[in-house]
C-alpha positions in Angstrom: -36.2 -23.3 10.0 -35.4 -25.6 12.9 -33.3 -24.8 16.0 -32.1 -27.5 18.4 -30.3 -26.4 21.6 -28.2 -28.7 23.7 -26.1 -28.3 26.6 -22.6 -29.3 26.1 -20.9 -31.6 28.8 -17.4 -30.5 27.9 -15.8 -27.8 30.1 -14.3 -24.5 28.5 -12.2 -21.8 29.9 -14.1 -19.1 32.0 -13.1 -16.3 29.9 -14.6 -17.7 26.5 -18.2 -18.6 25.9 -18.3 -21.1 23.2 -21.1 -21.4 20.9 -20.9 -24.6 18.5 -23.1 -26.2 16.2 -24.1 -27.3 12.7 -25.7 -25.9 9.7 -27.7 -28.4 7.6 -30.2 -28.2 4.6 -33.8 -28.5 5.9 -34.9 -31.0 3.1 -31.7 -33.3 2.7 -29.9 -32.9 6.0 -26.6 -32.2 4.1 -24.1 -30.1 5.5 -24.2 -26.5 4.2 -20.5 -26.2 3.8 -19.2 -22.5 3.3 -22.1 -20.8 5.0 -21.2 -17.9 7.2 -22.3 -17.9 10.8 -22.4 -14.6 12.7 -22.9 -14.2 16.4 -25.2 -11.0 17.3 -25.8 -9.6 20.9 -29.2 -8.5 22.4 -28.9 -5.1 20.5 -28.1 -6.7 17.2 -24.2 -5.7 17.1 -22.2 -8.5 15.3 -19.5 -9.8 17.9 -18.3 -13.0 16.2 -18.0 -14.6 12.8 -16.9 -18.0 11.3 -17.3 -20.2 8.3 -18.9 -23.5 8.2 -16.7 -26.3 7.7 -17.2 -29.2 5.2 -18.8 -31.4 7.7 -21.4 -28.6 8.5 -19.8 -27.7 11.8 -19.0 -24.1 13.3 -17.6 -22.6 16.5 -18.2 -19.1 17.9 -16.7 -17.5 20.7 -18.9 -15.1 22.7 -17.2 -12.3 24.5 -19.2 -12.8 27.8 -22.4 -14.7 29.0 -25.8 -13.2 27.8 -28.4 -13.3 25.3 -27.1 -13.7 21.6 -28.5 -14.7 18.1 -26.7 -16.9 15.7 -27.4 -16.3 12.0 -26.5 -18.3 9.0 -26.2 -16.9 5.4 -25.1 -18.7 2.1 -25.7 -17.7 -1.5 -28.8 -19.5 -2.8 -30.2 -20.1 0.5 -32.6 -18.3 2.8 -30.8 -16.9 6.0 -31.1 -19.2 9.3 -31.6 -17.5 12.3 -31.6 -19.0 15.9 -33.4 -16.3 17.6 -32.1 -14.9 21.3 -30.4 -17.5 23.2 -29.1 -17.5 26.7 -25.5 -18.4 26.1 -23.4 -20.1 28.6 -20.2 -22.2 28.6 -20.5 -24.8 25.9 -23.9 -23.9 24.4 -24.8 -25.7 21.1 -27.1 -24.2 18.4 -27.9 -26.4 15.2 -29.5 -24.5 12.3 -31.3 -25.6 9.3 -31.4 -23.5 6.0 -33.8 -23.7 3.0 -33.5 -23.2 -0.6 -34.2 -19.5 -1.7 -36.9 -20.8 -4.0 -36.6 -17.9 -6.4 -33.6 -17.2 -8.8 -32.3 -13.7 -9.3 -32.7 -14.0 -12.9 -36.4 -14.2 -12.8 -36.8 -10.9 -10.7 -38.1 -7.9 -12.9 -36.9 -4.5 -11.7 -39.6 -1.8 -11.6 -39.0 1.8 -11.2 -40.0 2.8 -7.7 -39.2 5.3 -5.2 -39.6 2.9 -2.4 -36.7 1.6 -0.3 -36.5 -2.3 0.1 -38.8 -3.8 2.8 -38.8 -7.1 4.2 -40.9 -9.8 2.9 -40.4 -8.4 -0.8 -38.3 -10.0 -3.9 -36.2 -7.1 -3.6 -35.3 -7.9 -0.1 -34.5 -11.4 -1.1 -32.0 -10.0 -3.5 -30.4 -8.0 -0.5 -30.3 -11.2 1.6 -28.2 -12.8 -1.2 -25.9 -9.6 -1.4 -25.4 -9.8 2.2 -24.4 -13.6 2.1 -22.1 -13.1 -0.7 -20.4 -10.0 1.2 -20.1 -12.0 4.4 -18.3 -14.9 2.5 -15.7 -12.4 1.3 -15.3 -10.8 4.7 -14.4 -14.4 6.1 -11.8 -14.9 3.5 -10.3 -11.6 4.6 -10.0 -12.4 8.2 -8.1 -15.5 7.2 -5.3 -13.3 6.0 -4.2 -15.0 2.9 -0.6 -15.0 2.0 -0.8 -12.5 -1.0 1.1 -10.4 -3.5 -0.5 -7.0 -4.0 0.0 -4.4 -6.9 -0.2 -1.0 -5.5 -0.4 2.1 -7.7 -0.8 5.8 -6.8 -1.2 8.5 -9.7 -1.5 12.2 -9.1 -2.9 14.1 -11.7 -3.0 17.9 -11.8 -6.1 20.4 -12.4 -5.5 19.8 -16.1 -5.6 16.1 -15.7 -1.8 15.8 -16.5 0.0 12.9 -14.7 2.3 14.6 -12.3 3.6 11.5 -10.5 3.1 7.7 -10.7 4.3 5.3 -8.2 3.8 1.4 -8.6 4.8 -1.2 -5.8 4.4 -4.8 -5.3 4.1 -5.9 -1.9 4.1 -9.2 -0.2 2.2 -9.7 2.9 -1.3 -10.8 3.9 -4.6 -10.1 2.0 -6.7 -7.9 4.1 -9.1 -4.9 3.3 -7.8 -2.5 0.7 -8.4 0.2 3.2 -9.0 0.9 7.0 -12.7 2.0 7.9 -14.1 3.1 10.8 -17.6 1.6 12.1 -20.5 2.5 9.9 -21.9 4.4 12.8 -18.9 6.7 13.3 -19.0 7.2 9.2 -22.6 8.2 9.3 -22.2 10.6 12.2 -19.2 12.5 11.3 -19.0 12.1 7.5 -16.9 10.1 5.1 -15.0 13.1 4.0 -13.0 15.3 6.9 -11.6 18.6 6.2 -8.9 19.6 8.5 -7.7 23.0 9.9 -4.4 22.7 7.7 -6.1 22.4 4.5 -5.8 18.4 4.2 -8.8 16.3 3.6 -9.3 12.7 4.8 -11.3 10.4 2.6 -12.8 7.6 4.6 -14.2 4.7 2.3 -16.3 1.9 3.9 -15.0 -1.8 4.0 -16.9 -4.9 3.8 -17.4 -5.0 7.8 -19.2 -1.6 7.6 -21.3 -2.3 4.7 -22.7 -5.5 5.9 -23.6 -4.0 9.3 -27.1 -3.3 10.5 -26.1 0.3 10.9 -25.8 0.5 7.3 -29.2 -0.7 6.5 -30.6 1.8 9.1 -28.6 4.6 7.5 -29.3 4.1 4.0 -32.1 3.7 1.5 -31.8 0.5 -0.5 -33.4 0.1 -4.1 -33.4 -2.4 -6.8 -32.0 -1.1 -10.0 -31.6 -2.4 -13.4 -28.4 -2.7 -15.4 -27.6 -2.4 -19.0 -26.0 -5.7 -18.7 -28.9 -8.4 -18.6 -26.6 -10.8 -16.6 -26.4 -8.4 -13.5 -29.0 -6.7 -11.2 -28.1 -3.9 -8.8 -29.0 -2.7 -5.3 -28.3 1.2 -5.0 -28.0 2.9 -1.8 -28.4 6.7 -0.9 -28.1 8.3 2.5 -31.3 9.4 4.1 -32.6 13.0 3.8 -31.7 14.0 7.2 -28.1 13.3 6.9 -26.1 16.6 7.1 -22.4 15.1 7.0 -20.8 14.1 3.9 -21.8 10.7 2.9 -21.7 8.2 -0.1 -24.0 6.6 -2.9 -23.5 3.7 -5.1 -24.6 0.4 -6.4 -23.9 -3.3 -5.7 -23.9 -5.2 -8.8 -24.8 -8.8 -8.5 -24.7 -11.7 -10.8 -28.3 -12.9 -11.6 -27.0 -16.5 -12.3 -24.9 -17.0 -9.3 -26.2 -14.5 -7.0 -22.7 -13.4 -6.4 -21.5 -9.8 -5.8 -19.6 -8.7 -9.0 -18.7 -5.0 -8.3 -19.3 -2.2 -5.8 -19.0 1.2 -6.9 -19.7 4.4 -4.9 -19.1 8.2 -4.9 -18.9 10.8 -2.0 -21.9 12.9 -1.7 -22.2 16.3 0.2 -18.9 17.4 -1.2 -18.0 20.5 -3.3 -18.6 20.6 -6.8 -14.8 20.6 -7.5 -14.6 17.3 -5.8 -17.8 15.7 -7.3 -16.7 16.7 -11.0 -13.2 15.4 -10.2 -14.7 11.9 -9.7 -14.5 11.5 -5.9 -15.2 8.0 -5.0 -14.2 4.2 -5.4 -14.8 0.9 -6.6 -14.1 -2.9 -5.5 -14.2 -5.7 -8.0 -14.6 -9.5 -6.8 -13.6 -12.8 -8.4 -13.5 -16.3 -7.5 -10.5 -18.2 -6.4 -9.7 -21.9 -7.3 -11.1 -23.2 -4.1 -14.5 -21.6 -4.8 -14.2 -18.8 -2.5 -14.5 -15.1 -3.5 -12.2 -12.3 -2.6 -11.6 -8.6 -3.5 -9.4 -8.6 -6.7 -9.2 -4.9 -7.7 -10.0 -1.6 -6.0 -9.6 2.1 -6.7 -10.3 5.1 -4.7 -10.2 8.6 -6.3 -9.4 11.5 -3.7 -9.5 15.1 -5.4 -7.5 17.7 -3.2 -9.0 21.1 -3.1 -8.6 24.4 -1.4 -10.7 27.4 -0.4 -9.8 30.9 -1.8 -11.4 34.3 -2.1 -12.3 35.3 -5.5 -14.1 38.6 -6.8 -17.8 37.9 -7.5 -17.6 39.8 -10.8 -14.9 41.7 -12.8 -16.4 45.2 -11.6 -13.9 47.2 -9.5 -14.5 46.8 -5.7 -16.7 43.9 -6.5 -17.4 41.8 -3.4 -15.3 38.8 -2.8 -16.6 35.4 -2.1 -15.0 32.0 -1.0 -14.6 29.5 -4.0 -13.4 25.8 -4.0 -10.7 25.2 -6.5 -9.3 21.7 -7.5 -5.6 21.6 -6.8 -4.8 17.8 -7.6 -6.6 14.4 -8.0 -4.9 11.2 -6.3 -5.9 8.0 -7.6 -4.8 5.0 -5.3 -5.7 1.6 -6.8 -4.7 -2.1 -6.2 -4.9 -5.5 -7.6 -4.4 -8.9 -6.3 -1.7 -10.6 -8.2 -1.2 -13.8 -5.9 -3.0 -15.5 -3.1 -1.7 -18.7 -1.4 -2.7 -21.0 1.5 0.7 -22.9 2.3 2.1 -24.3 -1.0 -1.4 -24.0 -2.6 -2.0 -21.2 -5.3 -5.6 -20.1 -5.1 -5.4 -17.2 -7.3 -2.7 -15.9 -9.8 -2.4 -13.2 -12.5 -1.1 -14.4 -15.8 2.7 -13.9 -15.9 4.1 -11.4 -18.6 7.4 -10.9 -20.6 10.3 -8.6 -19.7 12.4 -7.9 -22.8 14.8 -5.0 -23.7 18.3 -4.3 -25.2 21.6 -3.6 -23.9 23.7 -0.7 -25.6 26.9 0.7 -24.6 27.6 4.5 -24.2 28.1 4.9 -28.0 24.6 3.3 -28.7 26.0 0.3 -30.2 24.5 -3.2 -29.3 26.1 -5.3 -27.0 26.1 -9.0 -27.9 26.7 -12.1 -25.9 26.4 -10.1 -22.4 25.1 -12.2 -19.6 21.6 -10.5 -18.4 20.5 -11.5 -14.9 16.9 -11.0 -13.8 17.1 -11.2 -10.0 14.4 -11.4 -7.2 13.4 -14.2 -4.9 15.1 -16.6 -7.7 17.6 -15.5 -10.4 17.2 -16.3 -14.0 19.9 -15.4 -16.7 20.5 -15.6 -20.3 22.9 -13.9 -23.0 21.9 -11.3 -25.4 21.7 -12.1 -29.2 23.8 -10.2 -31.9 21.6 -7.2 -31.8 21.7 -6.9 -27.9 18.1 -8.2 -27.4 17.3 -10.3 -24.4 13.7 -11.7 -23.3 12.4 -13.4 -20.3 9.0 -15.1 -20.4 6.6 -16.1 -17.7 7.8 -13.3 -15.2 5.1 -13.0 -12.2 4.5 -9.4 -10.7 7.1 -8.1 -8.5 10.2 -6.0 -7.9 13.4 -7.2 -9.8 16.7 -6.1 -10.6 18.0 -6.4 -14.3 21.7 -6.9 -14.4 24.3 -7.1 -17.2 27.6 -8.7 -16.9 30.6 -9.1 -19.3 32.6 -12.3 -19.8 34.5 -11.7 -16.4 31.4 -11.8 -14.4 31.7 -8.1 -13.8 28.4 -6.0 -13.6 28.4 -3.0 -16.1 24.7 -1.9 -16.2 21.7 -2.6 -14.1 18.1 -1.3 -13.7 15.5 -1.6 -11.0 12.1 -2.6 -12.4 8.5 -3.2 -11.2 6.6 -6.0 -13.2 2.8 -5.4 -12.9 0.2 -6.9 -15.3 1.7 -5.9 -18.8 4.6 -6.8 -20.6 7.6 -4.6 -19.8 10.3 -3.1 -22.2 13.8 -2.2 -20.5 16.8 -0.4 -22.1 20.2 -0.9 -20.5 23.1 1.5 -21.1 26.7 0.5 -20.1 30.1 -0.7 -21.2 31.4 -4.3 -20.9 34.8 -3.0 -20.1 35.7 -2.5 -16.4 34.3 0.6 -14.9 37.9 2.1 -14.6 38.6 1.4 -18.4 35.2 2.9 -19.3 36.3 6.1 -17.6 39.7 6.3 -19.4 38.8 5.0 -22.9 35.6 6.6 -23.5 34.9 8.3 -26.6 34.3 12.2 -26.7 31.0 12.8 -25.0 28.3 14.7 -27.0 27.6 18.4 -26.4 25.0 19.9 -24.3 21.5 18.7 -24.8 18.9 21.0 -26.4 17.5 22.0 -23.1 20.9 23.5 -22.3 22.0 20.8 -19.6 25.0 18.6 -19.6 25.6 15.1 -17.6 28.3 14.7 -15.3 29.0 10.9 -14.7 31.5 9.9 -12.3 33.3 7.0 -10.4 34.4 7.3 -6.9 37.5 5.0 -6.1 40.1 4.6 -3.4 44.0 4.8 -3.9 43.9 1.0 -4.4 41.4 1.7 -7.4 38.7 0.0 -5.6 35.2 1.3 -5.9 33.9 3.5 -3.0 30.3 2.7 -2.7 27.6 5.0 -1.2 29.6 8.2 -1.1 27.8 11.5 -0.6 28.4 13.7 -3.7 27.6 17.3 -3.8 28.0 19.4 -7.0 28.2 23.2 -5.8 24.8 24.3 -4.2 22.8 21.5 -5.9 21.1 18.6 -3.8 23.7 15.8 -2.8 23.5 12.5 -4.7 24.7 9.2 -3.5 27.1 7.0 -5.4 25.7 3.5 -5.9 27.5 0.2 -4.7 30.2 0.5 -7.5 31.0 4.2 -6.9 29.0 5.4 -9.9 27.0 8.6 -9.8 25.5 10.8 -12.3 23.9 14.6 -12.2 22.6 16.7 -14.8 23.2 20.6 -14.7 23.9 23.6 -16.6 27.4 24.3 -18.4 30.0 26.1 -16.0 32.6 25.6 -13.4 31.6 23.6 -10.3 33.0 22.4 -7.0 32.4 18.7 -6.4 32.6 17.5 -2.8 32.7 13.9 -1.9 32.3 12.7 1.8 32.2 9.0 2.8 32.8 7.6 6.5 36.3 6.0 6.8 37.9 8.4 4.0 39.2 11.9 3.9 36.8 14.5 2.4 37.5 15.3 -1.2 36.9 18.6 -3.1 37.7 19.1 -6.8 37.1 21.7 -9.5 35.4 20.6 -12.8 34.9 22.8 -15.9 31.6 21.4 -17.7 31.0 22.3 -21.1 29.7 19.0 -22.4 28.8 15.5 -20.9 31.7 14.6 -18.8 33.1 11.4 -17.4 35.1 12.3 -14.1 37.1 9.7 -11.8 37.5 10.7 -8.1 39.9 9.3 -5.8 39.4 9.0 -2.1 42.1 8.7 0.4 41.3 6.2 3.5 41.6 7.9 7.0 44.4 6.7 9.3 42.4 7.0 12.3 41.6 3.6 13.8 39.3 4.5 16.9 36.7 1.7 17.6 34.0 4.3 17.0 35.1 5.1 13.3 35.5 1.4 12.6 31.7 0.9 13.9 30.5 3.6 11.9 32.3 2.6 8.7 30.9 -1.0 9.0 27.5 0.4 9.4 27.5 2.1 6.1 28.0 -1.3 4.6 25.1 -2.7 6.5 23.0 0.3 5.4 23.7 -0.7 1.9 22.8 -4.2 2.4 19.3 -3.0 3.8 18.7 -0.9 0.7 19.2 2.5 2.7 21.1 3.9 -0.4 19.0 2.5 -3.1 15.7 4.2 -1.5 17.6 7.3 -1.3 18.6 7.3 -4.9 15.0 6.4 -5.6 14.1 9.8 -4.0 16.4 11.6 -6.2 14.7 10.0 -9.3 11.4 11.1 -7.8 10.3 7.5 -7.0 9.4 8.3 -3.3 8.9 11.4 -1.2 11.0 10.4 1.7 13.6 12.2 3.7 17.0 10.9 4.4 19.5 11.6 7.1 22.8 10.0 6.4 25.6 8.9 8.7 27.5 11.8 7.6 24.9 14.2 8.5 24.2 12.6 12.1 27.8 12.8 12.6 27.7 16.5 11.9 24.7 17.3 13.8 25.5 15.3 17.0 21.9 15.2 18.2 21.3 14.8 22.0 17.9 13.0 21.5 16.4 10.9 18.8 13.5 13.1 18.4 15.7 16.0 17.4 16.2 14.3 14.2 12.7 14.4 13.3 12.0 18.1 13.7 11.3 20.5 11.0 10.5 18.0 8.3 7.1 18.7 6.3 4.2 16.6 7.1 5.7 15.3 10.4 5.3 16.7 13.9 5.9 15.4 17.5 3.1 15.0 19.9 3.4 14.1 23.7 1.7 10.9 24.7 0.7 10.3 28.2 3.3 7.8 30.0 5.0 7.4 26.7 6.5 10.8 25.7 6.9 12.3 22.3 6.2 10.4 19.3 5.9 11.5 15.4 2.4 11.8 14.0 1.4 12.6 10.5 1.2 16.5 10.3 -2.5 18.0 10.6 -3.7 14.9 12.4 -2.9 12.7 15.4 -2.4 9.6 13.4 0.8 7.9 14.8 3.4 7.1 12.3 4.7 3.6 12.1 8.3 3.3 13.8 10.8 0.7 12.3 13.9 0.0 14.2 16.5 -1.8 12.3 13.8 -3.2 9.9 11.1 -4.3 12.6 8.2 -2.6 13.6 8.3 -1.0 17.2 5.1 -0.2 18.8 6.1 2.2 21.6 2.4 2.6 22.7 2.3 -1.1 23.7 6.1 -1.3 25.3 5.1 0.1 28.8 7.3 -1.7 31.4 9.6 -3.3 28.8 13.1 -2.2 27.7 11.4 0.2 25.2 9.1 2.0 27.6 9.6 5.7 28.1 9.1 6.9 24.5 11.4 7.3 21.6 14.2 9.1 23.3 14.6 6.5 26.0 14.0 3.5 23.8 16.5 4.6 21.1 19.5 6.7 22.2 20.7 9.1 19.9 24.5 8.2 20.1 23.4 4.6 18.6 21.5 6.0 15.6 23.3 5.5 12.2 20.8 6.8 9.8 16.9 7.7 9.6 14.5 7.5 6.7 11.2 9.6 7.1 8.2 9.0 4.8 5.1 11.5 5.8 2.6 10.0 3.6 1.5 6.5 3.9 0.3 5.8 0.1 4.1 6.5 -1.3 6.0 4.2 0.9 8.8 1.9 -0.6 7.8 -1.8 -0.6 10.1 -2.4 2.2 7.9 -0.5 4.5 4.3 -0.8 3.2 1.8 -2.7 5.2 -1.5 -3.5 3.7 -3.3 -1.2 6.3 -0.7 1.5 6.9 -2.0 5.0 6.1 0.2 7.4 8.3 3.7 7.1 7.2 6.8 5.5 8.4 10.0 6.5 10.4 12.7 4.0 9.8 15.7 4.4 12.3 18.9 2.3 11.6 21.3 1.8 14.4 25.2 1.2 14.5 25.1 -2.1 16.1 
């Protein structure tokens, strides 16, 4: 390898020490485009990273003057190294790289207990792995515009699915999870148990895995694969490690020297966690421009608890502490789309959305107009059997709506399209909602489980729907009508009091006798009060509907998220003096006083600061000192201005509106009256 050092004549700003240069082939002099160059300080810490352009040029920025080393890696080449350089403003370092000279498919794997050492063929495999990981890390740093399919599945101890949540997020492609530096992970452990019984699983990201601290903390060994096209490098923690750690394998394609898959398991954990599969995986795929990216990932996180149990069935037997499995959370994701500008670099194949529309009597509805709505809308008509079909639907969130000949909506469903074809069944009558209530046939008797269904329509005295009214049936949890005033609730037969509240209308109370499925029409009377405050509040309800507040509230009632909702009616009744009063006494959320900032919400059991949204925008109060929002939440957001609040204490179960790719500590969404 040859290094050429030149002093540049161009001036650069005093706060940034520029390192520029080229990376070329040692034999031909051709540019090594796509190589990854990294800048390391005298202690070996990586302080900069960049990709080599098509012309072979690169640019790095040193944080301060000093001695630095420039390294270049590329799959199929031996690494290039500049040695330690005295970096001053405008320094140039040109590097050359040589071919690897040995293909991975020629390397034989022998059983050995020794860790990989420099100068061996096994070490050449490790260098190719580092080059592959570095190229993926550079792509991640560019933050491609992406669409991600996220899924969380919760299993009970018997491996039965208790909850499944799927979301499609549009944003920027970054690391699947946040990771502390490798030295912190090695020192404090990859699995942390907290005093409140919660557990944090800390999976490493690519930055941690390609660090020098990873090489020094783990023993690397070459391993064979059952697939002859792959070769593996396993990693295990050193024998002196006492904290929880990880062990796993990088699988590399022999022909291309590219990283194919990473799989790991958590070590030093309880038998219950180990047997439940605590660990994770990353899968890598090539994009259309030749670059590689993380395409799929998964993380299995068993939840356990300690309890005392008798050591034997004998009377007065001593009790001992045992760890029992409570549930298993599996969080996974898949890249559905990656773009740079208008260029699509990666996309999953589109799928089909098909289904039927039937009336409440189970009869097919022909010639109904079915609309599939998202960023763009598509529509078609059902056939004579009520069947519809949309082809070539990309992953995302959609609303399927059925309309009659007068363009009136009479049925809709929210769906999430992922990687497989989806079947949808809609129920509704093509008559207007008012006619549907009046002319409906006799509803069926109670179901086999003994429950009946109460469906209702809330209207005003002019016959217009009253959207988003709060409906409470006796002591049951309140439900919310949709935009057309429709609601439904399942309960036992009997006599109930139905209470309806909506800003701008007089409260309504009505008795109903339920023996079978019942259709109920409720008429609310507009209030005659015309105070400005009431007018502003009433218009705010409509704005909340446009922002999706009531849709997410109904999703909570259907079990699709685990948020808590404070409605305008509740805030009007509580009349809080401070904004933080509204966040008290919610499970999984507590307030912590921050110096010079004041009380802010954090995830219960940790000091992890929750993300605050104000009218749909992220508000970072920790960075607002000296601004109009300084002084904490109570000064930044007057209680009298708050119209509604959404609280989500778990970062993995967020609605798509509030999901950020690296958010793990939950969300507080505050909506104001203005």
